[in-house]
N, C-alpha and C positions, 0 to 999 in steps of 0.2 A: 503495500498500499504506499503511493506516495502521499508525501505531508509537504504543508506549505514552505518553501523557501524564506524566510524572513529578507534574506539579502537579495533577492532575485525581483526586480521590480518591472512591474509591464510596462512595454513602450509609451510614451505620452500618446493623447488621442490627437488626431490632425489640428492644425490651428488655424480652425474655419468651422461656421457651424455645422451641424451634422444636418445630412441630407434628409433623414428622418427623424422624427422626434415625438414621442407621445408621453403626457403623463396622468392621460384617462383622466382628467377634470371633467370631461363632459361626455366619457363613454369612450368606446375605442372608434378611433378615426376611420369613417370609412373608406377613407382615401388610401388607408394603409392597411386595413385588416380584414380579412373573412371571419366572420367569428364562427366557423363549421371546423369540425375535425374531417380532413380528408373526405368532403362530399361526394365526390365521385364512386368510393365504394361502397357507397351505402343510399339512404334515403336522407331528406333534409330533418325529418324530425327525429333522427337518430344522430344527425352529425350535429346541431344546434347547440351551440356553446350556452351554459347558464352564467348571468354572472351579475353582479349588482355594483355600482357605483358606488364609493367610500369617499372620505375625506383625504386617505391616504394614499388611494390608488384602485384597483380594478379587481374585485375580490372574482374569481375564477371559483364557480360552484360546481359541486354535485349535488343534487336534491334527491328525495326519497321517491319519487315519482318518474325519475329521467329513464328513458329505454337505453337498454345496452346499445354501444355502437355498430355493433352490427350483431345477428342472431347467433354467427357461429362462433362469435369470438366472448359471447355469454357465461361469466360476467363480466363486464368491462365497462365501464361510462366514462365519458370525457369530456371536458370542456375544453375548447382550443381557441385560438386566434393564430391568424397564418396569413401571410403577406404575398397569397398569391393563391391560384387554383390551375390546373390545367389536367383534361382527361380526352381520351380519343371517344367515340360513339359509345353508347350503352350498348352492352355485350361485348365488348372490346376489352383485352390488358392491358392496353396503356394509359398511362395517369401516373402522378407525381407519387414519390414512395410507396412502391410495391414491397412492403417490409413482409407482409406474413407470405408464409410457407404454404398454404392453402388454396394458392390461385384466385387470385382477386380478380373480380368480372366487373367493368364500369357498371353501377345501378344506375347512377345519376349522373347523366352526362353534364360536364359543366365547363364554361367558355376559359381560354386563357387570358389569365388577369396576371401579369406581372408587376403586382402594384410596389413591390420591392425584390430586386431578385439580382443581389451583386455576384458577379463571380470572385472578387476578391473585395476583403474590405474589413471593417471592424463594427461590433456589435458591442453595445453595454446593456447591461438587463438588472436591476434593483427588483428584487423578489421577496418577498416573505414566504416560507415552505409552511407547510402544515404535518400537525402530529395526529391527524386524523386516520384513525384504521383504516388501512388496506389502501392509502393514497400516494401517490407517487406526483411530484411536480417539476418540469422538464421543459428543456430549450435544446430545439434542435436547427442545424440549418441543413435542409435539405436539397438536393439535386432535382430540378423542377421537371425535365426529363422530356421537354415538348419538343427539341430537335433532337434527341439523341437520347435511346432505351438507356443507353449503358452510362449516361451523364447523370448516376443516381447516388452518389455517397453521401454522406451526412456527416456533418461535424456537429456531434453531442455536446454542447456545451454545459448542459449540467443535467443529472438524475440523480433526486434526491427521495429516498424511500424514508415515509413517516416513521417507519420504526429505526430510519438508521440515524434520527436525532435526540438528542440530548446534552447535556452541557458539550460536547462537540456533537459533530456531526461528518458520516460519511457519505461521499457523492460518489457518483460516473460521470465519467468525461472523457473524450478522445475523438477517434475517428471510426465509422463504421461503414466498410465497403460496398453491403450490398452489391447491386449487379454492375459496378464498375473496377473492370480487372485491372486498370492502374494504379488503386487506392488499396490497401491491405489495412485491413481492422485492426486497430491498435486502442482498444479500451483501458483503462484502468480505473482503480477506487483512490480515490483524494480522502486526507481527513483535515477537515476545516475546523479551527480551534475556537468554535462558536455555537450555539444553538441557530440555526437555522430557517427559525420560526422568525427570529428577530431580520428586519433589513438588511438587505447586504447586497454586493454587486457584481456580477461575473462579466466576464471580458473575454471574446474571441476576435482577434486577428488573424485573418487567413490569405493566402497569396503567393505568386512568385515560388511555390513548392514548399512552402512551409506554413506550420499551424500552432499558434499560442492562444492559450486558455488560461485565463486565471481569476481570481475574485481576490476582491477586496484590495485592489491595486497590485497582488503580488501573483509571480507566475507557479503555475499548478503544472502546467504540461506545454513542452516546446517539442512539438511532432517535425521531421521532414518530411511531410507531406500536406497536401492540400489538395481539395477539389479545383476546379478551375474553368466552372460552366456556372450558369446561375444557380442559385439558391436559396428555398424561400428559406424565412423564420418560421418557426412554429413555436410556441409556447402554450404548454396543456398541465392541467390537471385531470389526474387518471383516478377511478376505483377499480382497482383491479383485485376479485374475488368477489364471494358472495355479499351482499348489501347487510350493515350492521352499524350499531351505534348510531349515533346522532348527526341528525341533518338540519341544514344543509353541512356540507362539509366543502371547506374554504381554503384559499390559497390567496396571496396578494401580491398583483404584478403591480409595482408603483413607477415604475419609469422604464420607458427606452430608447434608446438613442443610437444612429446607425450612420456610419459613413460608406460611400461606395467607393473602392479602390485602395490601393497602398501607398 
C-alpha cells in the first residue's frame, strides 16, 4: 500500500482561469454535466442521478426507492454526474465505458455530447465521502470511444469505500486499461492520513505519456503512461449490495475545476 509522501508536492495549477469550474451553488451546470450514469446501457429511470443542493455543495444521494442501474447488476444503485455522452444505436455494443464483462448492449441511444472531454489536462475535485454502509464514492476519467473503440482507458482518480474510512482512509487510484491495448492496468491502494468524510481535494494531471494523481496537494501516484484521447469525467456515489441502513445515503461534491491541455 502506498502512502502520501509529504515531501512530494503536486505541480502547480496553470496560471490561468480553469476551462471548467462548478461549485454547484445552483445545482449541476447543465452546460457541463449529464446527471445520469452511462445512460446508454440502461433506461432513463434507472440511470438518473438523485441529488440535492446544500450550502457546501451537491449531495449525491442513494434513496430508498431508487432502482438498480441495470436489472442484470442488481443490487447496484448509483447517482452519477458525467461530462458527456456517446453511444451507437439501440441494440449495438458501441458506447462509452464498456466496463462490464457480460456484454453490454445499448438500450437507450444517446447523442454524442462532449461537454468537457480533454485528451490531456488537469482536474481538481473537492469532495466529502460517506460512511453509509455499502457505499463507494468515486471519480474517473474514461475514454469516450466515439471515434475508436480502443480509446477506452480510464484514469481512476479515486475510489473510496465507506468501510475503508476511519481516522485514516484507504482509497484506490491509478490506471485501468479496459479495451486499450496500449495501456497496462496499474491500480494501487493508498493510505490517507485523515477521515475522508471531511472535505478534501483530489488532483489528476495527465498527458505526454504520464499521469500524476494526488490528494491535498501531495503526490500519491506518478504513473509513466496516460490515455491520449478524449476522456469524460464521471463522479459517482454507489450503493453496492442489498439495500440496508438509513436513507438517503449521501456524499458531497463541493467543487470541480478543470484545465484542458498540459
